[in-house]
C-alpha positions as CSV (number, residue, x, y, z in Angstrom):
1,M,0.0,0.0,0.0
2,F,1.1,3.5,-0.7
3,F,0.6,6.2,1.9
4,K,0.5,10.0,1.4
5,E,3.7,11.6,2.7
6,D,3.1,13.4,6.0
7,R,4.6,16.8,5.7
8,T,3.5,18.2,9.0
9,F,7.0,18.3,10.5
10,R,8.5,19.9,7.5
11,E,5.8,22.6,7.5
12,I,6.3,23.3,11.2
13,Q,10.1,23.4,10.6
14,R,9.7,25.8,7.6
15,R,7.4,28.2,9.5
16,S,9.8,28.1,12.5
17,V,12.8,29.1,10.3
18,E,10.7,31.8,8.6
19,D,9.7,33.2,12.0
20,W,13.3,33.2,13.1
21,L,14.5,34.9,9.9
22,S,11.7,37.5,10.3
23,Q,12.9,38.2,13.8
24,M,16.5,38.5,12.7
25,E,15.5,41.1,10.0
26,M,14.5,43.4,12.9
27,H,17.9,42.8,14.7
28,D,20.0,45.8,15.5
29,D,23.2,44.2,14.1
30,L,23.7,44.9,10.4
31,L,25.5,41.6,9.9
32,A,22.5,39.6,11.3
33,R,20.1,41.5,9.1
34,G,22.3,40.9,6.0
35,G,22.6,37.2,6.7
36,V,18.8,36.9,6.5
37,K,18.8,37.6,2.7
38,V,21.7,35.2,2.1
39,T,20.0,32.5,4.2
40,R,16.7,32.9,2.3
41,E,18.4,32.7,-1.0
42,Y,20.3,29.5,0.1
43,I,17.1,27.9,1.3
44,Q,15.4,28.7,-2.1
45,F,18.4,27.2,-3.9
46,L,18.2,24.0,-1.9
47,Q,14.5,23.8,-2.5
48,D,15.1,24.2,-6.3
49,Q,17.8,21.5,-6.1
50,I,15.4,19.1,-4.3
51,H,12.7,19.7,-7.0
52,F,15.3,19.2,-9.8
53,L,16.5,15.9,-8.3
54,Q,13.0,14.6,-7.8
55,E,12.2,15.3,-11.4
56,Q,15.4,13.6,-12.5
57,G,14.6,10.6,-10.4
58,Q,11.2,10.3,-12.0
59,L,12.7,10.4,-15.4
60,K,15.1,7.7,-14.5
61,D,12.3,5.6,-13.1
62,Q,10.3,6.0,-16.3
63,F,13.4,5.1,-18.4
64,L,14.1,2.0,-16.3
65,R,10.4,0.8,-16.5
66,K,10.5,1.2,-20.3
67,L,13.9,-0.7,-20.5
68,K,12.4,-3.5,-18.3
69,E,9.3,-3.7,-20.5
70,D,11.4,-3.7,-23.7
71,K,13.6,-6.6,-22.3
72,R,10.4,-8.6,-21.4
73,N,9.1,-8.1,-25.0
74,L,12.4,-9.2,-26.5
75,I,12.4,-12.3,-24.3
76,R,8.8,-13.1,-25.4
77,E,9.7,-12.7,-29.1
78,R,12.6,-15.1,-28.7
79,E,10.4,-17.6,-27.0
80,E,7.8,-17.4,-29.7
81,K,10.3,-18.0,-32.4
82,E,11.5,-21.2,-30.7
């Protein structure tokens, strides 16, 4: 059976990080405020990488399914000729 992925923890974690970054934007220290932008950009980069790798994995899965199906068809054809 397949279950829907529970993303509750990830959503809580994401909101917590966003809240913390929002608080850091109001910080008196210029370096702390500057780091918020860099951190958000890095988080976005990582999310983009995750999405890219998931798509790439799906393409590999499709290719392997097709390859497996082609192999089965080739075996059937050989058996029918014999």
